[in-house]
A tleap script that builds the chain and sets N, CA, C and O, in Angstrom:
source leaprc.protein.ff14SB
mol = sequence {
  NMET LEU ALA LYS ILE THR LEU MET ILE HIE
  PRO VAL LEU VAL GLY GLU GLY LYS ARG LEU
  THR GLU GLU ILE THR PRO VAL THR ARG LEU
  THR LEU ILE ASP HIE LEU VAL THR GLU LYS
  GLY ASN ALA LEU LEU THR TYR ALA LEU LYS
  ALA ASP CALA
}
set mol.1.N position { -54.013 22.056 40.379 }
set mol.1.CA position { -54.844 22.618 39.659 }
set mol.1.C position { -54.126 23.113 38.371 }
set mol.1.O position { -52.972 23.542 38.354 }
set mol.2.N position { -54.984 22.997 37.250 }
set mol.2.CA position { -54.451 23.368 35.961 }
set mol.2.C position { -54.373 24.840 35.749 }
set mol.2.O position { -55.394 25.523 35.833 }
set mol.3.N position { -53.223 25.358 35.480 }
set mol.3.CA position { -52.787 26.822 35.392 }
set mol.3.C position { -52.923 27.146 34.113 }
set mol.3.O position { -53.439 28.245 33.913 }
set mol.4.N position { -52.567 26.424 33.045 }
set mol.4.CA position { -52.755 26.766 31.658 }
set mol.4.C position { -52.733 25.555 30.826 }
set mol.4.O position { -52.338 24.486 31.292 }
set mol.5.N position { -53.175 25.686 29.505 }
set mol.5.CA position { -53.190 24.420 28.624 }
set mol.5.C position { -52.855 25.114 27.292 }
set mol.5.O position { -53.361 26.180 26.941 }
set mol.6.N position { -51.805 24.291 26.466 }
set mol.6.CA position { -51.566 24.656 25.162 }
set mol.6.C position { -52.131 23.672 24.235 }
set mol.6.O position { -51.898 22.481 24.442 }
set mol.7.N position { -52.813 24.016 23.283 }
set mol.7.CA position { -53.382 23.044 22.174 }
set mol.7.C position { -52.599 23.293 20.908 }
set mol.7.O position { -52.384 24.465 20.600 }
set mol.8.N position { -52.173 22.363 20.178 }
set mol.8.CA position { -51.617 22.475 18.783 }
set mol.8.C position { -52.736 21.886 17.900 }
set mol.8.O position { -53.107 20.716 17.985 }
set mol.9.N position { -53.278 22.864 16.985 }
set mol.9.CA position { -54.248 22.360 15.985 }
set mol.9.C position { -53.626 22.315 14.700 }
set mol.9.O position { -53.016 23.291 14.264 }
set mol.10.N position { -53.751 21.167 14.019 }
set mol.10.CA position { -53.221 20.804 12.864 }
set mol.10.C position { -54.449 20.852 11.850 }
set mol.10.O position { -55.440 20.137 12.001 }
set mol.11.N position { -54.322 21.614 10.970 }
set mol.11.CA position { -55.636 21.602 10.034 }
set mol.11.C position { -55.629 20.425 9.095 }
set mol.11.O position { -54.774 20.226 8.233 }
set mol.12.N position { -56.737 19.620 9.369 }
set mol.12.CA position { -57.077 18.399 8.508 }
set mol.12.C position { -58.513 18.092 8.591 }
set mol.12.O position { -59.102 18.410 9.624 }
set mol.13.N position { -59.027 17.627 7.822 }
set mol.13.CA position { -60.419 17.215 7.772 }
set mol.13.C position { -60.591 15.841 7.963 }
set mol.13.O position { -59.809 15.145 7.315 }
set mol.14.N position { -61.492 15.187 8.756 }
set mol.14.CA position { -61.614 13.832 9.141 }
set mol.14.C position { -63.141 13.698 9.246 }
set mol.14.O position { -63.833 14.665 9.564 }
set mol.15.N position { -63.632 12.554 8.989 }
set mol.15.CA position { -65.054 12.310 9.066 }
set mol.15.C position { -65.500 11.956 10.544 }
set mol.15.O position { -66.637 12.221 10.934 }
set mol.16.N position { -64.642 11.403 11.274 }
set mol.16.CA position { -65.013 11.032 12.685 }
set mol.16.C position { -63.631 11.291 13.415 }
set mol.16.O position { -62.555 11.331 12.819 }
set mol.17.N position { -63.801 11.468 14.845 }
set mol.17.CA position { -62.691 11.670 15.664 }
set mol.17.C position { -63.078 11.347 17.038 }
set mol.17.O position { -64.257 11.168 17.344 }
set mol.18.N position { -62.048 11.265 17.929 }
set mol.18.CA position { -62.200 11.122 19.396 }
set mol.18.C position { -62.459 12.625 20.057 }
set mol.18.O position { -61.824 13.616 19.696 }
set mol.19.N position { -63.348 12.639 20.940 }
set mol.19.CA position { -63.517 13.879 21.769 }
set mol.19.C position { -62.358 14.076 22.676 }
set mol.19.O position { -61.856 13.098 23.230 }
set mol.20.N position { -61.916 15.236 22.858 }
set mol.20.CA position { -60.676 15.752 23.871 }
set mol.20.C position { -61.214 15.386 25.004 }
set mol.20.O position { -60.400 14.706 25.629 }
set mol.21.N position { -62.409 15.543 25.683 }
set mol.21.CA position { -62.843 15.354 26.855 }
set mol.21.C position { -64.207 14.527 26.927 }
set mol.21.O position { -64.995 14.564 25.981 }
set mol.22.N position { -64.429 13.876 27.932 }
set mol.22.CA position { -65.674 13.108 28.008 }
set mol.22.C position { -66.914 14.191 28.269 }
set mol.22.O position { -66.735 15.255 28.862 }
set mol.23.N position { -68.149 13.775 27.758 }
set mol.23.CA position { -69.191 14.546 27.815 }
set mol.23.C position { -69.642 14.935 29.207 }
set mol.23.O position { -70.382 15.904 29.381 }
set mol.24.N position { -69.170 14.135 30.257 }
set mol.24.CA position { -69.706 14.281 31.705 }
set mol.24.C position { -68.681 15.483 32.302 }
set mol.24.O position { -68.981 16.151 33.292 }
set mol.25.N position { -67.582 15.634 31.642 }
set mol.25.CA position { -66.641 16.757 32.080 }
set mol.25.C position { -67.541 18.043 32.382 }
set mol.25.O position { -68.407 18.379 31.574 }
set mol.26.N position { -67.330 18.714 33.499 }
set mol.26.CA position { -67.928 19.922 33.580 }
set mol.26.C position { -67.243 20.988 32.835 }
set mol.26.O position { -66.033 20.986 32.612 }
set mol.27.N position { -68.171 22.010 32.413 }
set mol.27.CA position { -67.781 23.050 31.567 }
set mol.27.C position { -66.490 23.940 32.290 }
set mol.27.O position { -66.626 24.375 33.433 }
set mol.28.N position { -65.461 24.121 31.652 }
set mol.28.CA position { -64.437 25.101 32.360 }
set mol.28.C position { -64.312 26.240 31.426 }
set mol.28.O position { -64.150 26.008 30.228 }
set mol.29.N position { -64.366 27.298 31.814 }
set mol.29.CA position { -64.111 28.644 31.029 }
set mol.29.C position { -62.562 28.985 30.937 }
set mol.29.O position { -61.797 28.928 31.900 }
set mol.30.N position { -62.246 29.308 29.786 }
set mol.30.CA position { -60.867 29.577 29.662 }
set mol.30.C position { -60.685 30.932 28.784 }
set mol.30.O position { -61.593 31.402 28.098 }
set mol.31.N position { -59.486 31.450 28.892 }
set mol.31.CA position { -59.190 32.874 28.217 }
set mol.31.C position { -58.040 32.555 27.386 }
set mol.31.O position { -57.071 31.956 27.852 }
set mol.32.N position { -58.120 32.983 26.006 }
set mol.32.CA position { -56.746 32.872 25.283 }
set mol.32.C position { -55.899 33.883 25.673 }
set mol.32.O position { -56.260 35.060 25.687 }
set mol.33.N position { -54.522 33.422 26.070 }
set mol.33.CA position { -53.552 34.319 26.618 }
set mol.33.C position { -52.211 34.348 25.527 }
set mol.33.O position { -51.320 35.189 25.638 }
set mol.34.N position { -52.219 33.390 24.559 }
set mol.34.CA position { -51.177 33.453 23.621 }
set mol.34.C position { -51.555 32.703 22.260 }
set mol.34.O position { -52.274 31.705 22.308 }
set mol.35.N position { -51.125 33.131 21.195 }
set mol.35.CA position { -51.446 32.178 20.046 }
set mol.35.C position { -50.170 32.478 19.061 }
set mol.35.O position { -49.445 33.471 19.124 }
set mol.36.N position { -50.076 31.512 18.241 }
set mol.36.CA position { -49.168 31.472 16.970 }
set mol.36.C position { -49.426 30.641 15.971 }
set mol.36.O position { -49.603 29.445 16.203 }
set mol.37.N position { -49.480 31.093 14.849 }
set mol.37.CA position { -49.610 30.356 13.671 }
set mol.37.C position { -48.392 30.037 12.990 }
set mol.37.O position { -47.729 30.999 12.603 }
set mol.38.N position { -47.920 28.777 12.744 }
set mol.38.CA position { -46.725 28.401 12.168 }
set mol.38.C position { -46.715 28.534 10.527 }
set mol.38.O position { -47.797 28.787 9.997 }
set mol.39.N position { -45.706 28.400 9.805 }
set mol.39.CA position { -45.621 28.568 8.549 }
set mol.39.C position { -46.121 27.448 7.814 }
set mol.39.O position { -46.098 27.526 6.585 }
set mol.40.N position { -46.592 26.364 8.394 }
set mol.40.CA position { -47.240 25.170 7.885 }
set mol.40.C position { -48.801 25.218 8.204 }
set mol.40.O position { -49.571 24.306 7.903 }
set mol.41.N position { -49.142 26.302 8.799 }
set mol.41.CA position { -50.603 26.480 9.194 }
set mol.41.C position { -51.089 25.817 10.530 }
set mol.41.O position { -52.285 25.761 10.816 }
set mol.42.N position { -50.216 25.379 11.237 }
set mol.42.CA position { -50.528 24.722 12.668 }
set mol.42.C position { -50.785 25.947 13.532 }
set mol.42.O position { -50.091 26.961 13.453 }
set mol.43.N position { -51.821 25.806 14.363 }
set mol.43.CA position { -52.123 27.025 15.443 }
set mol.43.C position { -51.742 26.465 16.770 }
set mol.43.O position { -52.126 25.352 17.129 }
set mol.44.N position { -50.959 27.268 17.525 }
set mol.44.CA position { -50.679 26.931 18.865 }
set mol.44.C position { -51.306 27.941 19.749 }
set mol.44.O position { -50.921 29.111 19.725 }
set mol.45.N position { -52.208 27.556 20.489 }
set mol.45.CA position { -53.145 28.277 21.353 }
set mol.45.C position { -52.910 27.896 22.731 }
set mol.45.O position { -52.951 26.721 23.096 }
set mol.46.N position { -52.616 29.056 23.648 }
set mol.46.CA position { -52.337 28.730 25.067 }
set mol.46.C position { -53.647 29.653 25.772 }
set mol.46.O position { -53.955 30.813 25.500 }
set mol.47.N position { -54.225 28.818 26.661 }
set mol.47.CA position { -55.352 29.176 27.367 }
set mol.47.C position { -55.003 29.202 28.995 }
set mol.47.O position { -54.188 28.401 29.453 }
set mol.48.N position { -55.639 30.123 29.788 }
set mol.48.CA position { -55.487 29.994 31.089 }
set mol.48.C position { -57.029 30.101 31.547 }
set mol.48.O position { -57.942 30.552 30.856 }
set mol.49.N position { -57.135 29.544 32.984 }
set mol.49.CA position { -58.588 29.506 33.491 }
set mol.49.C position { -58.978 30.950 33.555 }
set mol.49.O position { -58.221 31.863 33.882 }
set mol.50.N position { -60.153 31.058 33.233 }
set mol.50.CA position { -60.852 32.500 33.127 }
set mol.50.C position { -61.145 32.873 34.519 }
set mol.50.O position { -61.672 32.065 35.284 }
set mol.51.N position { -60.800 34.159 34.905 }
set mol.51.CA position { -60.940 34.723 36.252 }
set mol.51.C position { -62.426 35.146 36.298 }
set mol.51.O position { -62.967 35.656 35.317 }
set mol.52.N position { -63.049 34.930 37.423 }
set mol.52.CA position { -64.454 35.375 37.712 }
set mol.52.C position { -64.533 36.726 37.674 }
set mol.52.O position { -63.619 37.377 38.180 }
set mol.53.N position { -65.514 37.305 37.138 }
set mol.53.CA position { -65.671 38.779 36.775 }
set mol.53.C position { -66.653 39.335 38.034 }
set mol.53.O position { -66.997 40.516 38.073 }
savepdb mol mol.pdb
quit
């Protein structure tokens, strides 16, 4: 099971792109647990599975 995921977002504009997941993938709720913005403007975002409340 996926415990956490870290995404690196590089700010660039494009007209089209590939989806990160397929549309048939079920929705998974995540909670942001850490973040960092680099000097170059990249965002490093770490998420964990959201606990049921």
